[in-house]
N, C-alpha and C positions, 0 to 999 in steps of 0.2 A: 042372799045378802052377803054371805062370806066371800063370794067371788067379787062382788062390787068393792068391798073393803080391800081385798087383796089386790085387785086391779088398781085401785086408787093409791094405795101405799107403794106398790111396786113402781107405778108410773111416776110418782113423786120422787122416789129414790133414783130412778133412771134419769129423770130430768135434772135432778140436783147433780148427778154425776156428769151429765152433759154440760151443765153450766160451769162446773169446775174445770172441765177439759177445754171448752170452747169460749167461755165468757158469756156476757149478757148482751151482746149486740143484737138489735132487733131482728136482723136477718138470720142470726144463728138460733134464736129462740124458737122460731117457727119450725125449723128443721128438727130442733131438739124435742119439741112437743110430739111431732110425728114419730120420731125415732123412739122416744120413751114409750109411747102408746104401743108401737109394734113390739118393742122389747118386752113390755109387760104382757102382751098377748102371747108371745112365744113362751115366756117363763111360766105363764098359767097353764099352757098346754103341756109343757115338759114337767113342771112341778106344781100340780094342783094344790090349792090351800087345804090344810088339814085342820080338823077341830083342835082347839087348844089355844094357848096364849103364851107369850113370852113374858116372863117376870123380869122387869127392868132392874130391880135392885139386885136380884140374883145374877143377872147379866153383868152388872157393874162389878160385883164381887168376883165373878169369873174372869173378867177382863183384867182386874188388878192382880189377881192370883197368877193368871197366865203371863202377864208382863213380868212380874217378879220372878216367877219360875224360869222364864226364858232367859233372863239375865243371869241368874244363878247357874242354871244348867249349861248355858252357853259358855260361861266362864270355866265350869268344870270340864266340859268337853275340850275346850282350848288347852287347858292345863294338861289334861291327859294326852292330848295329841302332841303337844310340844315338849313334854317332859318324859323322857324314856324311863325314868324310875317309877312313874306312876303306872299302875297296872291297868291294862285294858283286857276285858274278858268278853269279846264280842260273841254273840250267839242269838238264839231265838227263844222267845217266851210265848206261851199261849195265854190269852186273857179271855175268860168266859164272859163275854159281853151280855149284859142283861137286856139291852135294847133289841127289839125285834128288827129284822131287816127293814130298812126304810129310811126316812129322813133323819130321825133321831140318831140312829146308828151311824149314818153317813156323817152327820154333824160331829158326832163324837170321834169318829176315825179321822176326820179332817182336822179337828182341833189337836188331837194327839200326834198327828203327823208333823205338826209345827213345833213340837217339843224337842229340844236338842237331845240327841242320844237315843231316840226311839223313832221307829218308822213302821207303821202298819203295812204289812206286805201281802196278807191274805185274809180272806173272810170265808169261813165254811158255813156260815149261817148260825153257828152256835158259839164260836169263839173267833177272836181276832188274833192273828199271828203277828208278832212284832219282832223286828230286828233291833237289837240293843247293842250299844257299845260296851256295856258292862252288865252282864246278867247277875252279878253279885249285888247290884243295887236293888232297892225295894221297888222294882218296876211295877209289879202287879198291884201292890198296895197303892202306889201313886196313881195308877190308872183307875183303881176303884174310887179314889177320892175325886178324880176328874169326872168320872161317870156320874157320881152322885151330884156334883155341881151342875153338870149338863142337864140332869133330870130336873133339878130345881129351876133352872133357867127356862126349860121347856114346859114347866108345870105339869110334868107327868108323874105317875106313881114311881117311887124309887124302883130301879131295876132289881130283878130277882125277887 
């Protein structure tokens, strides 16, 4: 039953994406339905559904927090890059990620790769290595907060 729901949801999402790109002309919808079904089949083969659910209120909170942090951090990165008086202390930090290797860990790494000033560059199965523009900032603490939010969104037990 999980596969049926996953296939339906993914197909609907791919079809919606098709409509955004191609429009709603009758000749395009037929091709879109076929393409959406094939895309859903491929996605189910590559990323099978896992037990669990996504908590929409937590997802909304994460989206708002992410948008706000992106603006603030982007501004900070731009200031540091353009003002030679502001210090940059590039380097690497290890973050002991509580998610086991898999979808949750990949979602967390993908989300944090979009945060200005930090980029995950390696995963040894126990920790994620990040390149940071300023290692003097509370990078590990911020990653901990993000990890807790992702755990709430995915309705998993808190990491660690």
